[in-house]
C-alpha positions in Angstrom: 6.9 3.6 -2.8 9.9 2.6 -0.3 11.5 5.8 0.7 9.4 8.2 -1.2 9.0 11.5 0.2 5.8 13.7 -0.3 3.8 17.0 0.9 0.5 16.6 2.4 -2.0 19.6 2.2 -4.1 19.0 5.3 -7.9 19.1 4.5 -9.0 17.4 7.7 -7.1 18.3 10.5 -6.7 15.8 13.6 -9.7 16.0 16.1 -12.0 17.6 13.2 -15.4 16.0 12.8 -16.6 15.2 9.3 -20.3 15.1 8.8 -19.6 13.3 5.4 -17.8 10.6 6.9 -19.5 10.5 10.3 -16.4 10.5 12.4 -13.9 12.4 14.0 -10.4 12.3 12.7 -7.9 11.0 15.0 -5.1 11.8 12.5 -4.6 14.7 10.3 -5.6 13.7 6.8 -5.1 15.6 3.5 -4.3 15.8 -0.2 -1.0 14.4 -1.5 0.4 17.3 -3.7 1.5 16.1 -7.1 0.3 12.7 -6.4 -2.0 12.5 -9.4 0.7 13.0 -11.8 2.1 9.6 -11.3 -0.5 7.7 -9.4 -4.4 8.7 -10.3 -5.5 6.1 -7.6 -4.3 8.2 -4.5 -7.3 9.7 -2.6 -5.4 11.3 0.3 -2.9 10.5 3.0 -3.3 10.0 6.7 -0.3 11.7 8.6 1.0 9.7 11.6 3.5 11.0 14.5 1.9 14.4 14.6 -0.6 14.9 17.5 -1.7 18.3 16.9 -3.4 20.2 13.9 -1.2 21.1 10.8 -1.7 22.9 7.6 0.9 21.0 5.7 3.2 18.3 6.3 6.4 16.8 4.5 6.9 13.4 5.3 7.9 9.5 4.0 5.3 7.1 3.1 5.1 4.0 5.2 2.1 2.2 4.2 -0.8 2.1 1.6 -4.4 1.4 2.1 -6.4 -0.4 -0.5 -10.1 -0.5 -0.6 -12.0 -3.7 -1.8 -14.0 -2.7 -5.0 -12.1 0.3 -5.7 -8.9 1.6 -7.3 -8.6 4.5 -4.9 -5.8 4.4 -2.1 -4.8 6.2 0.8 -1.3 6.5 1.9 0.1 6.7 5.4 2.8 9.1 6.1 5.1 9.7 9.0 8.0 12.0 9.7 11.1 11.4 7.9 13.2 10.1 11.1 10.0 7.8 12.3 9.1 4.4 11.1 5.8 2.8 12.0 5.1 -1.0 11.5 1.8 -2.7 10.7 0.3 -2.9 14.1 1.2 0.7 14.8 -0.9 1.8 11.4 -3.7 -0.5 11.7 -4.2 1.0 15.0 -4.0 4.7 13.6 -6.0 4.5 11.1 -8.8 2.2 12.5 -11.2 5.2 13.2 -11.5 5.7 9.5 -11.6 2.3 7.6 -12.9 -0.2 10.6 -16.1 -0.5 8.5 -14.4 -0.6 5.1 -13.3 -3.7 3.5 -9.8 -3.1 2.8 -6.0 -4.1 2.8 -3.1 -2.6 4.6 0.4 -2.7 3.0 3.2 -1.8 5.3 6.5 -0.7 4.1 8.3 -1.2 7.4 8.1 -4.2 9.2 9.2 -5.9 12.3 9.5 -9.8 12.9 10.9 -11.9 15.6 11.9 -15.1 15.9 14.7 -17.7 17.3 17.5 -20.0 16.5 16.3 -22.9 18.3 18.6 -26.1 19.4 18.3 -29.2 21.5 20.1 -32.2 22.3 19.7 -35.2 20.2 21.4 -38.3 20.8 24.1 -36.5 22.7 24.6 -33.9 19.9 23.3 -30.3 19.7 21.0 -29.8 16.6 19.7 -26.5 15.3 16.1 -26.3 13.8 15.7 -24.9 10.4 12.3 -24.4 8.3 11.4 -23.8 5.1 8.4 -21.4 4.5 6.1 -22.0 1.7 6.6 -18.5 0.6 10.1 -19.4 -0.1 12.5 -21.5 -1.5 15.1 -21.2 1.3 15.7 -22.4 4.7 15.6 -20.2 7.7 14.7 -20.1 11.1 10.9 -19.4 12.3 9.9 -15.8 13.0 6.9 -13.7 12.1 5.2 -10.2 12.6 4.9 -8.8 15.9 1.2 -8.5 17.3 -0.7 -6.3 19.4 0.3 -6.3 23.0 3.4 -8.4 22.6 7.0 -7.6 23.2 9.5 -9.0 21.0 10.3 -12.2 23.2 6.8 -13.1 23.2 6.4 -12.8 19.6 9.5 -15.3 19.1 8.1 -17.5 21.6 4.5 -17.5 19.7 5.8 -17.5 16.5 8.0 -20.7 17.0 5.2 -22.4 18.6 2.7 -21.5 15.9 5.0 -22.7 13.2 6.6 -25.7 14.5 4.6 -26.7 17.9 7.8 -26.4 19.8 7.8 -24.6 23.3 11.1 -22.7 23.8 13.4 -21.4 26.7 14.8 -18.0 25.5 18.3 -17.1 26.5 17.6 -13.5 27.5 21.1 -12.1 26.8 21.4 -13.2 23.3 19.7 -11.2 20.7 20.7 -10.3 16.9 19.4 -7.6 14.9 19.5 -7.5 11.2 17.7 -5.0 8.3 17.3 -6.0 5.0 14.8 -4.9 2.1 12.4 -7.1 0.3 12.5 -6.9 -3.6 12.9 -3.1 -3.1 9.5 -2.5 -1.8 9.5 -3.3 1.9 12.3 -2.8 4.5 12.3 -5.5 7.1 14.0 -5.4 10.5 14.3 -8.8 12.6 15.2 -9.7 16.1 16.4 -13.2 16.4 16.8 -15.0 19.8 18.4 -18.1 20.8 16.5 -20.7 22.7 16.6 -24.1 23.6 13.9 -26.7 23.8 13.0 -30.3 25.5 10.3 -30.9 23.1 10.9 -33.9 20.9 8.1 -33.7 18.5 7.9 -30.9 15.7 4.5 -30.3 14.4 4.7 -27.9 11.4 2.1 -25.3 10.5 1.2 -26.9 7.2 -0.6 -23.7 5.9 2.7 -21.5 6.4 5.6 -24.2 6.9 6.5 -26.8 4.0 9.1 -28.6 5.8 11.7 -28.3 9.0 15.1 -30.2 9.7 17.3 -30.6 12.7 21.0 -30.3 11.8 24.5 -30.1 13.5 26.1 -26.7 13.3 28.4 -27.3 10.1 25.0 -28.9 8.1 22.9 -26.3 9.3 25.4 -23.5 8.3 25.7 -25.1 4.8 21.8 -25.2 4.4 21.5 -21.6 5.0 21.7 -19.6 1.7 21.6 -16.2 3.1 24.7 -14.6 4.5 22.4 -12.7 7.1 21.5 -15.8 8.3 24.6 -17.7 8.3 25.9 -14.8 10.5 23.2 -15.3 12.8 23.7 -19.0 13.4 27.3 -18.3 13.7 26.8 -15.9 16.4 24.5 -18.2 18.3 27.1 -21.1 18.2 30.0 -19.0 19.5 27.7 -18.0 22.3 26.9 -21.3 23.2 30.5 -22.2 23.2 31.6 -19.2 25.2 28.8 -20.1 27.8 30.1 -23.6 27.6 26.5 -25.0 26.7 28.4 -27.2 24.0 32.0 -28.0 23.5 33.7 -28.3 19.9 
């Protein structure tokens, strides 16, 4: 569904009340034209990013709502130039799904994390973690939650996953975008942070292992070129700031 464009015939305009549902629609909602031809489970679609009533709408699918105990789904669509992430969508459709057991699959995600370093025995070491959902080493990161800015997300995710408190360099950030198995487009903001904490306590439900390595060994440990570029940029930043020397 990633990147799919659809047309919606609005049956319940925004601000209209439904006696059947017992609530006022806070989003436009309607039928997906032609959807039954290729996906019989589609019940309808919520339209985000349009704050006035419309009769029809052309947009891009950004999320899928699946209801427990039912094969029916609702899609969430938005203007072609707009991306909504999990928090935005969850808040937007809450009026309609809050009393229903459901799951929300978001096709566009934003995560934040950090390249964390500290001095160990007079040498700078970088923290890498191995997530239980992946066989590869990387940096601690996770989804933005309600009310957080990107730095707050990075701080919380590092603390939750590794038990480490960090000090973020405010003038360093790297941004990357990639697609997971052709299904989810992910935008990631990675900061650079130091720590004085000497004990690493991993979140066992999420993290399989951790390791502190020097730059060259850490670079070789990373499989993905994107992660290698992020670490390389962080290392050059530390050199330019004379925080470390070669």
